[in-house]
C-alpha positions, 0 to 999 in steps of 0.5 A, a space after each residue: 500500500 505504501 508503494 501506491 502512495 509513494 507513486 502518487 506523491 512522485 506524480 504530484 511532485 514531478 513538476 518540482 523536480 523536472 524543471 530547473 527553472 521552476 520559479 523563473 520567467 522566460 524573460 529572465 532565462 532569456 536575458 541570462 542566456 543572452 537571447 534578445 527578448 524582442 526577437 524571441 517575442 517576434 518568433 513566438 508571435 509567428 508561431 502563434 499566428 501559424 500554429 496556435 497557442 498550444 504549439 507556442 507553449 509546447 515549444 517554449 517549454 522545450 526551449 527554456 525548460 520552464 513550467 507550463 504556467 510560465 510558458 502560458 504567462 509569456 504567451 498570454 502577454 503577447 496576445 
């Protein structure tokens, strides 16, 4: 029975352990990596127009290794 609880606990803590930039915004990470924020916004807007919000969020999460909430906040600011 304890192993079931352990797996449930791991499931809910997964986002805390997987993402190294948990409490940081995409803007902060981009500036630390030396990425121009204006060009990043233009790239994201192009993805929004061509592929939609969800695809933009997925690509931002993969590129910057951030949480889902951080990616959605960045996309929502652009709209």
